[in-house]
C-alpha positions as CSV (number, residue, x, y, z in Angstrom):
1,M,72.2,-95.8,49.5
2,K,70.0,-95.3,52.5
3,N,68.0,-98.3,53.4
4,N,64.5,-96.8,53.1
5,N,65.2,-95.3,49.7
6,R,66.7,-98.6,48.5
7,R,63.6,-100.5,49.8
8,N,61.2,-98.1,48.1
9,F,63.2,-98.4,44.8
10,L,63.3,-102.2,44.8
11,R,60.6,-103.6,47.0
12,T,57.9,-104.3,44.4
13,T,60.1,-106.7,42.4
14,A,62.9,-107.8,44.7
15,V,61.2,-111.1,45.8
16,A,61.1,-112.3,42.2
17,S,64.9,-112.0,41.9
18,A,65.5,-114.1,45.0
19,A,63.8,-117.1,43.2
20,V,66.3,-116.9,40.7
21,M,86.3,-101.3,38.0
22,I,99.1,-95.6,34.3
23,M,101.4,-95.9,36.4
24,P,102.9,-92.6,35.3
25,S,106.4,-92.3,34.5
26,C,107.3,-90.8,37.9
27,M,110.7,-89.6,37.5
28,T,113.2,-87.8,39.7
29,K,114.6,-84.6,38.5
30,G,117.5,-86.5,37.1
31,G,115.1,-88.6,35.0
32,K,115.3,-91.8,37.1
33,E,112.4,-93.6,38.7
34,T,112.7,-94.0,42.5
35,A,110.8,-96.4,44.6
36,Q,109.0,-93.6,46.3
37,A,108.0,-92.1,42.9
38,A,106.9,-95.4,41.5
39,A,104.5,-95.8,44.4
40,A,102.8,-92.6,43.5
41,V,100.5,-94.4,41.0
42,A,98.0,-92.1,39.3
43,E,94.6,-92.5,40.8
44,P,91.6,-93.2,38.5
45,E,89.5,-90.2,37.8
46,I,87.0,-89.3,40.5
47,G,83.5,-90.6,40.0
48,V,80.1,-89.9,41.6
49,G,77.3,-92.1,42.5
50,L,74.1,-90.5,41.2
51,F,72.0,-91.9,44.0
52,T,73.3,-88.9,46.0
53,L,71.6,-86.7,43.4
54,R,68.5,-88.8,43.0
55,D,66.0,-86.0,43.5
56,A,67.8,-83.7,41.1
57,M,68.2,-86.4,38.5
58,A,64.5,-87.2,38.6
59,K,63.6,-83.6,37.9
60,D,66.4,-82.6,35.4
61,P,68.9,-85.3,34.5
62,K,70.7,-83.3,31.8
63,G,71.0,-80.2,34.0
64,T,72.2,-82.3,36.9
65,L,74.9,-84.0,34.9
66,E,76.0,-80.5,33.7
67,R,76.5,-79.5,37.3
68,V,78.4,-82.8,38.0
69,A,80.8,-82.2,35.1
70,K,81.3,-78.5,36.1
71,I,82.5,-79.6,39.6
72,G,85.1,-81.8,37.9
73,Y,83.8,-85.3,38.0
74,K,84.7,-87.5,35.0
75,K,82.8,-90.7,35.8
76,I,79.2,-91.4,36.9
77,E,77.4,-94.4,38.3
78,P,73.6,-94.1,37.7
79,F,70.8,-96.4,38.8
80,G,67.3,-97.2,37.8
81,F,67.4,-98.9,34.4
82,D,63.7,-99.4,33.6
83,G,64.0,-101.8,30.7
84,N,64.6,-99.0,28.1
85,T,66.0,-95.9,29.7
86,V,68.0,-94.6,32.7
87,F,66.5,-91.4,34.1
88,G,64.3,-91.3,31.0
89,L,67.3,-91.2,28.7
90,D,67.6,-94.0,26.1
91,A,71.1,-95.2,25.2
92,A,71.6,-92.8,22.4
93,E,70.6,-89.8,24.5
94,M,72.7,-90.9,27.5
95,S,75.7,-91.4,25.2
96,K,75.4,-88.0,23.7
97,V,74.9,-86.2,27.0
98,C,77.9,-88.0,28.5
99,K,80.1,-87.3,25.4
100,D,79.1,-83.6,25.4
101,L,79.9,-83.2,29.1
102,G,83.1,-85.3,29.1
103,L,81.6,-87.9,31.4
104,K,82.0,-91.7,31.3
105,M,79.2,-93.9,32.5
106,V,81.4,-96.7,33.6
107,S,79.1,-98.5,36.1
108,G,75.5,-98.7,37.1
109,H,73.3,-100.0,39.8
110,I,70.7,-102.4,38.3
111,N,67.3,-103.3,39.8
112,P,67.9,-106.9,41.1
113,P,65.0,-108.6,39.2
114,T,66.6,-107.3,36.0
115,F,69.5,-109.6,36.6
116,S,67.2,-112.5,35.6
117,D,64.0,-111.0,34.1
118,N,65.3,-108.4,31.6
119,W,69.0,-109.0,31.5
120,D,69.5,-109.1,27.7
121,A,67.9,-105.6,27.4
122,A,70.1,-104.3,30.3
123,L,73.3,-105.7,28.6
124,E,72.3,-104.1,25.3
125,Y,71.9,-100.7,27.0
126,M,75.2,-101.0,28.9
127,N,77.1,-101.9,25.7
128,A,75.5,-99.0,23.9
129,V,76.7,-96.5,26.5
130,D,80.0,-98.3,27.0
131,Q,79.2,-99.2,30.6
132,K,81.5,-102.0,31.9
133,F,80.1,-102.8,35.3
134,A,76.6,-103.8,36.5
135,V,76.0,-103.8,40.2
136,W,73.4,-105.5,42.4
137,P,72.8,-102.8,45.0
138,W,70.5,-103.9,47.7
139,L,68.7,-106.7,49.5
140,P,65.5,-105.9,51.6
141,E,65.5,-106.8,55.3
142,D,63.2,-109.7,55.0
143,M,65.4,-111.4,52.4
144,R,68.6,-111.3,54.5
145,N,68.9,-114.9,55.3
146,A,71.2,-117.7,54.3
147,E,68.9,-119.3,51.8
148,T,68.2,-116.0,49.9
149,Y,71.9,-115.2,49.8
150,K,72.5,-118.5,48.1
151,Q,69.7,-117.8,45.6
152,V,71.2,-114.3,45.0
153,A,74.6,-116.0,44.4
154,E,73.1,-118.3,41.9
155,T,71.4,-115.5,40.0
156,L,74.7,-113.5,40.0
157,N,76.6,-116.4,38.6
158,K,74.1,-116.8,35.8
159,A,73.9,-113.1,35.0
160,G,77.7,-112.8,35.3
161,E,78.2,-115.5,32.7
162,A,76.1,-113.7,30.2
163,A,77.6,-110.4,31.1
164,K,81.1,-111.7,30.6
165,K,80.3,-112.6,27.0
166,A,79.1,-109.0,26.5
167,G,82.3,-107.6,28.0
168,I,80.6,-106.5,31.2
169,Q,81.5,-107.3,34.8
170,V,78.8,-108.1,37.4
171,C,79.4,-106.9,41.0
172,Y,77.6,-106.9,44.3
173,H,77.4,-103.8,46.4
174,N,77.4,-104.2,50.2
175,H,75.9,-102.4,53.2
176,D,76.7,-103.3,56.8
177,F,74.1,-106.1,57.1
178,E,76.1,-108.5,54.7
179,F,78.6,-108.7,57.5
180,F,76.1,-109.7,60.2
181,D,76.1,-113.2,61.6
182,L,73.3,-115.3,60.1
183,G,74.0,-118.2,62.4
184,D,77.0,-120.4,63.1
185,G,79.3,-117.5,62.3
186,V,78.3,-117.4,58.7
187,T,77.6,-114.0,57.0
188,G,76.0,-112.9,53.8
189,M,79.4,-111.9,52.5
190,D,80.7,-115.4,53.3
191,I,78.0,-116.9,51.2
192,L,78.2,-114.4,48.3
193,S,82.0,-114.8,48.1
194,S,82.1,-118.6,48.4
195,E,79.2,-119.4,46.2
196,T,79.9,-117.1,43.3
197,D,82.5,-117.6,40.6
198,A,85.4,-115.1,41.4
199,D,85.8,-114.3,37.7
200,L,82.1,-113.8,37.0
201,V,81.1,-111.9,40.2
202,K,83.1,-109.3,42.0
203,F,82.4,-106.7,44.6
204,E,81.8,-103.0,44.9
205,L,82.8,-102.3,48.5
206,D,81.0,-99.4,50.1
207,L,83.8,-98.3,52.5
208,Y,81.4,-96.5,54.8
209,W,79.2,-99.5,55.3
210,V,82.2,-101.8,55.7
211,T,83.5,-99.5,58.5
212,K,80.0,-99.2,60.0
213,S,79.8,-103.0,60.3
214,G,82.9,-102.9,62.5
215,N,85.3,-104.2,59.8
216,D,88.5,-102.6,58.4
217,P,88.3,-101.9,54.6
218,I,91.9,-102.7,54.1
219,E,91.4,-106.1,55.7
220,Q,88.5,-106.7,53.4
221,F,90.7,-105.8,50.4
222,K,93.1,-108.5,51.5
223,R,90.2,-110.9,52.0
224,F,88.9,-110.3,48.5
225,E,92.2,-109.5,46.9
226,G,91.8,-108.5,43.3
227,R,88.1,-109.0,43.5
228,V,87.1,-105.4,44.4
229,P,87.2,-103.3,41.2
230,L,84.7,-100.7,42.5
231,W,84.5,-98.6,45.7
232,H,81.9,-96.3,47.1
233,V,83.6,-93.5,49.0
234,K,81.8,-91.7,51.7
235,D,82.9,-90.6,55.2
236,M,81.6,-91.3,58.7
237,A,80.6,-88.4,60.9
238,N,82.4,-88.1,64.2
239,T,79.2,-88.4,66.2
240,P,77.6,-91.1,68.3
241,E,75.3,-91.9,65.4
242,Q,78.2,-92.2,63.0
243,G,76.1,-90.8,60.2
244,F,77.1,-89.8,56.7
245,A,79.8,-87.1,56.1
246,E,81.6,-85.6,53.1
247,V,84.8,-87.4,52.2
248,G,87.6,-85.9,54.2
249,E,85.3,-84.5,56.8
250,G,84.9,-87.6,58.9
251,T,86.7,-90.4,60.7
252,I,87.6,-92.8,57.9
253,D,91.3,-92.9,57.0
254,Y,91.0,-92.6,53.3
255,K,94.7,-91.8,52.7
256,S,95.6,-95.3,54.0
257,I,92.7,-96.9,52.1
258,F,93.8,-95.4,48.8
259,A,97.3,-96.5,49.5
260,A,96.0,-100.1,49.5
261,K,94.0,-99.8,46.3
262,D,96.1,-102.2,44.3
263,V,95.4,-104.9,46.8
264,S,91.7,-104.6,46.1
265,G,92.1,-104.4,42.4
266,M,90.2,-101.1,42.3
267,K,89.5,-99.6,38.9
268,H,86.9,-97.0,39.7
269,Y,85.5,-95.3,42.8
270,F,82.5,-93.2,43.3
271,V,81.7,-90.5,45.8
272,E,78.4,-91.2,47.4
273,Q,76.5,-89.6,50.3
274,D,73.3,-91.4,51.0
275,M,71.7,-88.4,52.8
276,S,72.6,-84.7,52.6
277,D,70.8,-81.5,53.2
278,D,72.6,-80.1,50.1
279,P,73.7,-82.9,47.8
280,F,75.5,-80.7,45.3
281,K,77.5,-79.0,48.1
282,S,78.3,-82.3,49.5
283,I,79.7,-83.8,46.3
284,E,81.7,-80.6,45.7
285,T,83.2,-80.8,49.2
286,S,84.1,-84.4,48.7
287,Y,85.6,-83.8,45.3
288,K,87.7,-80.9,46.7
289,N,88.9,-82.9,49.7
290,L,89.9,-85.9,47.6
291,K,91.9,-83.7,45.3
292,E,93.5,-81.5,48.0
293,K,93.7,-83.6,51.1
294,I,93.6,-87.3,50.2
295,L,95.0,-87.8,46.8
296,A,97.5,-85.0,46.9
C-alpha cells in the first residue's frame, strides 16, 4: 500500500496499538517422475490484494469482486475490518459473496489497534469467513523507532497466541522502511524477527518493497526460512523513480523468485499495485503475465 493511503487509513488509532499462507504427480510420458518434473510444483492459485481496488470496493464491493473473479482470481486479501464488517459486509454476507463467486478470503490486513483492542471480534469474523491469516499492514513514520518496534513485537506475540488457538496465523507486512538502519546497524525487521515467536508471528513479504529497500527477496527467504507464508507481488518500473508496475512489466525477476518459494514457506501470494491509473487493467495484466510469462 502507498504510504499516504496507509497513513490516512490508520493514523487516528495507530498510536494506541504501539502502547500495546500438491505437488502434482508430474510424470513423464512413460509414467515415471523425473527430477525436472518433480520440481514443477503446482503454484498456489493467484490472489489479489484488494487495496489495489480500494476506491471500487468502497463504492461497490460485490460488483468489484465479480470483476475480480471474472479475470480469474481465486483468492482475495481485503483490509478494513471495522469491528463488524469488511467493506460493509458482515461475515455471512462476505461468505455468501465469496462462495457464489468461487473466491477464498484467505488473508486480510487488519487495522493495527484491532490486534489489541478488538481482537476477539476480529478472530470471530475471520473464523466465520474461513480466513486463516491476519496481517499487520503498516507503521506510520513517527512510530518507526526501535522502542515502537519492540512494542509492536509484544502486541503481535500476544495477538498471535490468541490467534493460534483460533486456527489463525498472525503476520507482519513490510515496506522498505523496516530495512532502514535505526542505529547501531539494527533495523525494524531485526527487532520484529528476533522479538517475536517464530511460531506465532510470521511475515508477509512485499517483494517490491524488499527490492526497493536494496535487498534481494530470495536472500530474505533464506533469512526467514519457512517464516514467509504470504507474498505481495508487484513489479518495479524501469525508471529512475522505480515506481509501481504490473507484474511481468518491470525489473523484478519473478521467475527466479517463484522458483525459491519453498524456501520461504509461501502458501499464498497476492497481486497488488499500490497506485494505478486503471486498477482493473493493472490486475488483469498482472494476472495474464503470471499465467503466461512467469508461472508457465
